[in-house]
KOLZA-892057 format. One record per atom (N, C-alpha, C): atom name; x, y, z. Coordinates in nm, 4 decimals. Each point is the difference from the previous one (the first is absolute). Example, Ala and Ser with C-alpha at 12.3 -4.5 7.8 and 13.67 -1.06 7.14 Angstrom:
# residues 2
<site name="N" c1="1.3190" c2="-0.5690" c3="0.7800"/>
<site name="CA" c1="-0.0890" c2="0.1190" c3="0.0000"/>
<site name="C" c1="0.0900" c2="0.1200" c3="0.0000"/>
<site name="N" c1="-0.0350" c2="0.1050" c3="-0.0720"/>
<site name="CA" c1="0.0820" c2="0.1190" c3="0.0060"/>
<site name="C" c1="-0.0770" c2="0.1090" c3="0.0730"/>
***
This chain:
# residues 87
<site name="N" c1="-1.1513" c2="-1.0551" c3="1.5053"/>
<site name="CA" c1="0.1247" c2="0.0188" c3="-0.1496"/>
<site name="C" c1="-0.0010" c2="-0.0391" c3="-0.1179"/>
<site name="N" c1="0.0078" c2="0.1053" c3="-0.0705"/>
<site name="CA" c1="0.0219" c2="-0.0191" c3="-0.1272"/>
<site name="C" c1="0.0095" c2="-0.1330" c3="-0.1294"/>
<site name="N" c1="-0.0388" c2="-0.0212" c3="-0.0602"/>
<site name="CA" c1="0.0181" c2="-0.1367" c3="-0.0970"/>
<site name="C" c1="0.0310" c2="0.0568" c3="-0.1026"/>
<site name="N" c1="-0.0530" c2="0.0569" c3="-0.0337"/>
<site name="CA" c1="0.0585" c2="0.0648" c3="-0.1631"/>
<site name="C" c1="-0.0663" c2="0.1273" c3="-0.0202"/>
<site name="N" c1="0.0484" c2="0.0646" c3="-0.0944"/>
<site name="CA" c1="0.0045" c2="0.1162" c3="-0.0489"/>
<site name="C" c1="0.0256" c2="0.0294" c3="-0.1186"/>
<site name="N" c1="-0.0471" c2="0.1074" c3="-0.0984"/>
<site name="CA" c1="0.0544" c2="0.0636" c3="-0.1324"/>
<site name="C" c1="0.0534" c2="0.1378" c3="0.0170"/>
<site name="N" c1="0.1315" c2="-0.0543" c3="-0.1325"/>
<site name="CA" c1="0.0785" c2="0.1601" c3="0.0384"/>
<site name="C" c1="0.0179" c2="0.0104" c3="-0.1776"/>
<site name="N" c1="0.0201" c2="0.0992" c3="-0.0260"/>
<site name="CA" c1="0.0068" c2="0.0931" c3="-0.1544"/>
<site name="C" c1="0.1161" c2="0.0779" c3="0.0525"/>
<site name="N" c1="0.0476" c2="0.0349" c3="-0.1151"/>
<site name="CA" c1="0.0958" c2="0.1349" c3="-0.0672"/>
<site name="C" c1="-0.0185" c2="0.0694" c3="-0.0919"/>
<site name="N" c1="-0.0276" c2="0.1269" c3="0.0707"/>
<site name="CA" c1="-0.0757" c2="0.1605" c3="-0.1241"/>
<site name="C" c1="0.0980" c2="0.0625" c3="-0.0221"/>
<site name="N" c1="0.0628" c2="0.0530" c3="-0.1159"/>
<site name="CA" c1="0.1169" c2="0.1357" c3="-0.0676"/>
<site name="C" c1="0.0972" c2="-0.1208" c3="-0.0805"/>
<site name="N" c1="-0.1003" c2="-0.1613" c3="-0.0154"/>
<site name="CA" c1="0.1587" c2="-0.0331" c3="-0.0596"/>
<site name="C" c1="-0.0015" c2="-0.0373" c3="-0.1847"/>
<site name="N" c1="0.1022" c2="0.0349" c3="-0.0155"/>
<site name="CA" c1="0.1014" c2="0.0023" c3="0.0399"/>
<site name="C" c1="0.0732" c2="0.2051" c3="0.0504"/>
<site name="N" c1="0.0758" c2="-0.0236" c3="0.1115"/>
<site name="CA" c1="-0.0259" c2="0.1514" c3="0.0860"/>
<site name="C" c1="0.1632" c2="-0.0117" c3="-0.0923"/>
<site name="N" c1="0.0048" c2="0.1467" c3="0.0707"/>
<site name="CA" c1="0.0812" c2="0.0947" c3="-0.0173"/>
<site name="C" c1="0.1086" c2="0.0301" c3="0.1603"/>
<site name="N" c1="-0.0791" c2="-0.0529" c3="0.0663"/>
<site name="CA" c1="0.0051" c2="0.0160" c3="0.1380"/>
<site name="C" c1="-0.1038" c2="-0.0155" c3="0.0754"/>
<site name="N" c1="-0.1113" c2="0.0708" c3="0.0463"/>
<site name="CA" c1="-0.1018" c2="-0.0366" c3="0.0700"/>
<site name="C" c1="-0.0739" c2="-0.1060" c3="-0.0640"/>
<site name="N" c1="-0.1086" c2="-0.0864" c3="0.0797"/>
<site name="CA" c1="-0.0381" c2="-0.1119" c3="-0.0193"/>
<site name="C" c1="-0.1013" c2="0.0331" c3="0.1025"/>
<site name="N" c1="-0.1237" c2="-0.0836" c3="-0.0186"/>
<site name="CA" c1="-0.0649" c2="-0.0553" c3="0.1261"/>
<site name="C" c1="-0.0336" c2="-0.1222" c3="0.0117"/>
<site name="N" c1="-0.0072" c2="-0.0657" c3="0.1426"/>
<site name="CA" c1="-0.0159" c2="-0.1232" c3="0.0121"/>
<site name="C" c1="-0.1367" c2="-0.0384" c3="0.0399"/>
<site name="N" c1="-0.0906" c2="-0.0465" c3="-0.0441"/>
<site name="CA" c1="-0.1513" c2="-0.0097" c3="0.0588"/>
<site name="C" c1="-0.0428" c2="-0.1323" c3="0.0315"/>
<site name="N" c1="-0.0969" c2="0.0110" c3="0.1149"/>
<site name="CA" c1="-0.0182" c2="-0.1247" c3="0.0282"/>
<site name="C" c1="-0.1537" c2="0.0172" c3="0.0846"/>
<site name="N" c1="-0.0217" c2="-0.1172" c3="0.0036"/>
<site name="CA" c1="-0.2051" c2="-0.0320" c3="0.0028"/>
<site name="C" c1="0.0510" c2="-0.0702" c3="0.1412"/>
<site name="N" c1="-0.0112" c2="0.0121" c3="0.1064"/>
<site name="CA" c1="0.0292" c2="-0.0951" c3="0.1452"/>
<site name="C" c1="-0.1473" c2="-0.0415" c3="0.0895"/>
<site name="N" c1="-0.0491" c2="-0.1383" c3="0.0352"/>
<site name="CA" c1="-0.1159" c2="-0.0170" c3="0.0452"/>
<site name="C" c1="0.0019" c2="0.0570" c3="0.1531"/>
<site name="N" c1="0.0945" c2="0.0815" c3="0.0085"/>
<site name="CA" c1="0.0297" c2="0.0502" c3="0.1764"/>
<site name="C" c1="0.0571" c2="0.0695" c3="0.0039"/>
<site name="N" c1="0.0304" c2="0.1186" c3="0.1422"/>
<site name="CA" c1="0.1140" c2="0.0931" c3="-0.0063"/>
<site name="C" c1="0.0898" c2="-0.0580" c3="0.0375"/>
<site name="N" c1="0.1523" c2="-0.0248" c3="-0.0807"/>
<site name="CA" c1="0.1504" c2="-0.0368" c3="0.0674"/>
<site name="C" c1="0.0669" c2="0.0674" c3="-0.0312"/>
<site name="N" c1="0.1363" c2="-0.0569" c3="0.0646"/>
<site name="CA" c1="0.1099" c2="0.1240" c3="-0.0632"/>
<site name="C" c1="0.0508" c2="-0.0414" c3="-0.1152"/>
<site name="N" c1="0.0610" c2="0.0225" c3="-0.0644"/>
<site name="CA" c1="0.0621" c2="-0.0195" c3="-0.1602"/>
<site name="C" c1="0.1432" c2="0.0075" c3="-0.0172"/>
<site name="N" c1="0.0428" c2="-0.0859" c3="-0.0553"/>
<site name="CA" c1="0.1761" c2="0.0268" c3="0.0233"/>
<site name="C" c1="0.0550" c2="-0.0035" c3="-0.1935"/>
<site name="N" c1="0.0324" c2="0.1027" c3="-0.0262"/>
<site name="CA" c1="0.0639" c2="0.0065" c3="-0.1452"/>
<site name="C" c1="0.1025" c2="0.0600" c3="-0.0272"/>
<site name="N" c1="0.0680" c2="-0.1246" c3="-0.0641"/>
<site name="CA" c1="0.1448" c2="0.0363" c3="-0.0494"/>
<site name="C" c1="0.0177" c2="-0.0487" c3="-0.1283"/>
<site name="N" c1="0.0865" c2="0.1293" c3="-0.0892"/>
<site name="CA" c1="0.0831" c2="-0.0114" c3="-0.1146"/>
<site name="C" c1="0.1107" c2="-0.0706" c3="-0.0300"/>
<site name="N" c1="0.0479" c2="-0.0813" c3="-0.0788"/>
<site name="CA" c1="0.1313" c2="-0.0884" c3="0.0169"/>
<site name="C" c1="-0.0202" c2="0.0269" c3="-0.1737"/>
<site name="N" c1="0.1854" c2="0.0641" c3="-0.0518"/>
<site name="CA" c1="0.0487" c2="0.0046" c3="-0.0975"/>
<site name="C" c1="0.0327" c2="-0.1280" c3="-0.0446"/>
<site name="N" c1="0.0394" c2="-0.0185" c3="-0.1671"/>
<site name="CA" c1="0.0696" c2="-0.0954" c3="-0.0796"/>
<site name="C" c1="0.0901" c2="-0.1131" c3="0.1235"/>
<site name="N" c1="0.0390" c2="0.0483" c3="0.0521"/>
<site name="CA" c1="0.1020" c2="-0.0083" c3="0.0650"/>
<site name="C" c1="-0.0507" c2="-0.1188" c3="0.1214"/>
<site name="N" c1="-0.0828" c2="0.0717" c3="0.0605"/>
<site name="CA" c1="-0.0604" c2="-0.0451" c3="0.1359"/>
<site name="C" c1="-0.0036" c2="0.0637" c3="0.0841"/>
<site name="N" c1="0.0233" c2="0.1611" c3="0.0115"/>
<site name="CA" c1="0.0580" c2="0.1200" c3="0.0890"/>
<site name="C" c1="-0.1322" c2="0.0865" c3="0.0000"/>
<site name="N" c1="-0.0173" c2="-0.0012" c3="0.1218"/>
<site name="CA" c1="-0.1107" c2="0.0929" c3="0.0481"/>
<site name="C" c1="0.0224" c2="0.0985" c3="-0.0091"/>
<site name="N" c1="-0.0824" c2="0.0597" c3="-0.0578"/>
<site name="CA" c1="-0.0756" c2="0.1801" c3="-0.0524"/>
<site name="C" c1="-0.0278" c2="0.0851" c3="0.0367"/>
<site name="N" c1="-0.1021" c2="-0.0803" c3="0.0859"/>
<site name="CA" c1="-0.0962" c2="0.0750" c3="0.0430"/>
<site name="C" c1="-0.0851" c2="-0.0903" c3="0.0856"/>
<site name="N" c1="-0.0991" c2="0.1102" c3="0.1028"/>
<site name="CA" c1="-0.0467" c2="-0.0822" c3="0.1263"/>
<site name="C" c1="-0.1021" c2="0.0568" c3="0.0784"/>
<site name="N" c1="-0.1016" c2="-0.0953" c3="-0.0285"/>
<site name="CA" c1="-0.1195" c2="0.1031" c3="0.1213"/>
<site name="C" c1="-0.0714" c2="-0.0394" c3="0.0304"/>
<site name="N" c1="-0.0739" c2="-0.0117" c3="0.1641"/>
<site name="CA" c1="-0.0147" c2="-0.0397" c3="0.0845"/>
<site name="C" c1="-0.1819" c2="0.0435" c3="0.0051"/>
<site name="N" c1="-0.0785" c2="-0.0009" c3="-0.0077"/>
<site name="CA" c1="-0.1373" c2="0.0519" c3="0.0531"/>
<site name="C" c1="-0.1184" c2="-0.0644" c3="0.0176"/>
<site name="N" c1="-0.0739" c2="0.0379" c3="0.0594"/>
<site name="CA" c1="-0.1714" c2="-0.0464" c3="0.0540"/>
<site name="C" c1="-0.0821" c2="0.0302" c3="-0.0524"/>
<site name="N" c1="-0.0406" c2="-0.0835" c3="-0.1218"/>
<site name="CA" c1="-0.1425" c2="0.0404" c3="-0.0568"/>
<site name="C" c1="-0.1128" c2="-0.0926" c3="0.0122"/>
<site name="N" c1="-0.1367" c2="0.0869" c3="0.0315"/>
<site name="CA" c1="-0.1045" c2="-0.0293" c3="-0.0103"/>
<site name="C" c1="-0.0541" c2="-0.0727" c3="-0.0873"/>
<site name="N" c1="-0.1118" c2="-0.0870" c3="0.0487"/>
<site name="CA" c1="-0.0821" c2="-0.1361" c3="-0.1151"/>
<site name="C" c1="-0.0225" c2="0.0915" c3="-0.0880"/>
<site name="N" c1="0.0313" c2="-0.0503" c3="-0.0865"/>
<site name="CA" c1="-0.0871" c2="0.0305" c3="-0.1284"/>
<site name="C" c1="0.1198" c2="0.0462" c3="-0.1020"/>
<site name="N" c1="-0.0227" c2="0.1099" c3="-0.0763"/>
<site name="CA" c1="0.0882" c2="0.0297" c3="-0.0893"/>
<site name="C" c1="0.1025" c2="0.1250" c3="0.0408"/>
<site name="N" c1="0.1393" c2="-0.0568" c3="-0.0087"/>
<site name="CA" c1="0.0743" c2="0.0657" c3="0.0917"/>
<site name="C" c1="0.1183" c2="0.0357" c3="-0.1122"/>
<site name="N" c1="0.0582" c2="0.1118" c3="-0.0203"/>
<site name="CA" c1="0.1197" c2="0.0134" c3="-0.0609"/>
<site name="C" c1="0.1416" c2="0.0691" c3="0.0408"/>
<site name="N" c1="0.1395" c2="-0.0018" c3="-0.0597"/>
<site name="CA" c1="0.1082" c2="0.0020" c3="0.0815"/>
<site name="C" c1="0.0948" c2="0.0611" c3="-0.0927"/>
<site name="N" c1="0.0064" c2="0.1141" c3="0.0018"/>
<site name="CA" c1="0.1094" c2="0.0803" c3="-0.1144"/>
<site name="C" c1="0.1428" c2="-0.0117" c3="0.0376"/>
<site name="N" c1="0.1261" c2="-0.0668" c3="-0.0981"/>
<site name="CA" c1="0.0768" c2="-0.0800" c3="0.0187"/>
<site name="C" c1="0.0927" c2="0.2178" c3="-0.1165"/>
<site name="N" c1="0.1093" c2="-0.0541" c3="0.0281"/>
<site name="CA" c1="0.1099" c2="0.0782" c3="-0.0552"/>
<site name="C" c1="0.1480" c2="-0.0805" c3="-0.0545"/>
<site name="N" c1="-0.0207" c2="-0.0111" c3="-0.1229"/>
<site name="CA" c1="0.1737" c2="-0.0810" c3="0.0143"/>
<site name="C" c1="0.0159" c2="0.0915" c3="-0.1031"/>
<site name="N" c1="0.0108" c2="0.1291" c3="-0.0396"/>
<site name="CA" c1="0.0476" c2="0.1325" c3="-0.1066"/>
<site name="C" c1="0.1446" c2="-0.0312" c3="0.0071"/>
<site name="N" c1="0.1183" c2="-0.0372" c3="0.1061"/>
<site name="CA" c1="0.1157" c2="0.1047" c3="0.0272"/>
<site name="C" c1="0.0920" c2="-0.1537" c3="-0.0416"/>
<site name="N" c1="-0.0762" c2="-0.1340" c3="-0.0400"/>
<site name="CA" c1="0.0718" c2="-0.1553" c3="-0.0376"/>
<site name="C" c1="-0.0502" c2="0.0297" c3="-0.1682"/>
<site name="N" c1="0.0939" c2="-0.0537" c3="-0.0772"/>
<site name="CA" c1="0.0344" c2="-0.0716" c3="-0.1554"/>
<site name="C" c1="-0.1275" c2="-0.0273" c3="-0.0459"/>
<site name="N" c1="-0.0095" c2="-0.0533" c3="-0.1472"/>
<site name="CA" c1="-0.1347" c2="-0.0053" c3="-0.0713"/>
<site name="C" c1="0.0555" c2="-0.1474" c3="0.0685"/>
<site name="N" c1="-0.1037" c2="-0.1032" c3="-0.0512"/>
<site name="CA" c1="0.0619" c2="-0.1455" c3="-0.0428"/>
<site name="C" c1="-0.1809" c2="-0.0519" c3="0.1149"/>
<site name="N" c1="0.0339" c2="-0.1582" c3="0.0067"/>
<site name="CA" c1="-0.1316" c2="-0.0446" c3="0.1002"/>
<site name="C" c1="0.0203" c2="0.0105" c3="0.1448"/>
<site name="N" c1="-0.0828" c2="-0.0243" c3="0.0404"/>
<site name="CA" c1="-0.0032" c2="-0.0082" c3="0.2069"/>
<site name="C" c1="-0.1804" c2="-0.0850" c3="0.0489"/>
<site name="N" c1="0.0871" c2="-0.0796" c3="0.0834"/>
<site name="CA" c1="-0.1279" c2="-0.0606" c3="0.0158"/>
<site name="C" c1="-0.0567" c2="0.0754" c3="0.1712"/>
<site name="N" c1="-0.0983" c2="-0.0124" c3="-0.0363"/>
<site name="CA" c1="-0.0887" c2="0.0693" c3="0.1297"/>
<site name="C" c1="-0.0612" c2="-0.0879" c3="0.0578"/>
<site name="N" c1="0.0212" c2="-0.0247" c3="0.1694"/>
<site name="CA" c1="-0.0978" c2="-0.0902" c3="0.0448"/>
<site name="C" c1="-0.0660" c2="0.0387" c3="0.1137"/>
<site name="N" c1="-0.0590" c2="-0.0346" c3="0.0033"/>
<site name="CA" c1="-0.1471" c2="0.0386" c3="0.0984"/>
<site name="C" c1="0.0242" c2="-0.1093" c3="0.1123"/>
<site name="N" c1="-0.0330" c2="-0.0072" c3="0.1241"/>
<site name="CA" c1="-0.0150" c2="-0.0978" c3="0.0977"/>
<site name="C" c1="-0.0958" c2="0.1057" c3="0.0864"/>
<site name="N" c1="-0.0849" c2="-0.1442" c3="0.0419"/>
<site name="CA" c1="-0.1377" c2="0.0459" c3="0.0893"/>
<site name="C" c1="-0.0282" c2="-0.1224" c3="0.0513"/>
<site name="N" c1="0.0762" c2="-0.0048" c3="0.1111"/>
<site name="CA" c1="-0.0806" c2="-0.0720" c3="0.1468"/>
<site name="C" c1="0.0583" c2="-0.1585" c3="-0.0372"/>
<site name="N" c1="0.1761" c2="0.0246" c3="-0.0641"/>
<site name="CA" c1="0.0509" c2="-0.0938" c3="-0.0056"/>
<site name="C" c1="-0.0499" c2="-0.0848" c3="-0.1530"/>
<site name="N" c1="-0.0765" c2="0.0319" c3="-0.0607"/>
<site name="CA" c1="-0.0180" c2="0.0081" c3="-0.1572"/>
<site name="C" c1="0.0792" c2="0.0770" c3="-0.1405"/>
<site name="N" c1="0.0658" c2="-0.0193" c3="-0.0501"/>
<site name="CA" c1="0.0787" c2="0.0900" c3="-0.0816"/>
<site name="C" c1="-0.0180" c2="-0.0477" c3="-0.1265"/>
<site name="N" c1="-0.0454" c2="0.1285" c3="-0.1181"/>
<site name="CA" c1="-0.0504" c2="0.0315" c3="-0.1457"/>
<site name="C" c1="0.1290" c2="0.0300" c3="-0.0453"/>
<site name="N" c1="0.0075" c2="0.0209" c3="-0.0851"/>
<site name="CA" c1="0.1677" c2="0.0665" c3="-0.1603"/>
<site name="C" c1="-0.0955" c2="-0.0046" c3="-0.0678"/>
<site name="N" c1="0.0205" c2="0.1256" c3="-0.0167"/>
<site name="CA" c1="0.0035" c2="0.0408" c3="-0.1499"/>
<site name="C" c1="0.1007" c2="0.0909" c3="-0.0783"/>
<site name="N" c1="0.0008" c2="-0.0054" c3="-0.1296"/>
<site name="CA" c1="0.1701" c2="0.0672" c3="-0.1114"/>
<site name="C" c1="-0.0657" c2="0.0972" c3="0.0369"/>
<site name="N" c1="0.0958" c2="0.1209" c3="-0.0193"/>
<site name="CA" c1="0.0105" c2="0.1394" c3="-0.0373"/>
<site name="C" c1="0.1273" c2="0.0212" c3="-0.0867"/>
<site name="N" c1="-0.1088" c2="0.0748" c3="-0.0696"/>
<site name="CA" c1="0.1101" c2="0.0681" c3="-0.1076"/>
<site name="C" c1="0.0548" c2="0.1231" c3="-0.0191"/>
<site name="N" c1="0.1544" c2="0.0633" c3="0.0307"/>
<site name="CA" c1="0.0398" c2="0.1600" c3="0.0138"/>
<site name="C" c1="-0.0154" c2="0.0434" c3="-0.1262"/>
<site name="N" c1="0.0212" c2="0.0862" c3="-0.0547"/>
<site name="CA" c1="0.0112" c2="0.0373" c3="-0.1356"/>
<site name="C" c1="0.0623" c2="0.1681" c3="0.0538"/>
<site name="N" c1="0.1536" c2="0.0620" c3="-0.0607"/>
<site name="CA" c1="-0.0148" c2="0.1536" c3="0.0388"/>
<site name="C" c1="-0.0547" c2="0.0799" c3="-0.1404"/>
***
């Protein structure tokens, strides 16, 4: 079981495509959800990542400009990061 992990976002601010970068101490299922300012889920991804550095590309280009929250869950532990989308 994973007790902690590191997460960061790249290509910020984004026009739509961005990466969720993770460093994991062991292989794990990773759930990524993207929410708009009203709390509506606008994107989701479930991936299996190996130990070490991993990256998952996400695309919210069909959504309007604004602030979004990216929630990353690994083994029941959730980390949240802010994302700014521009046009």
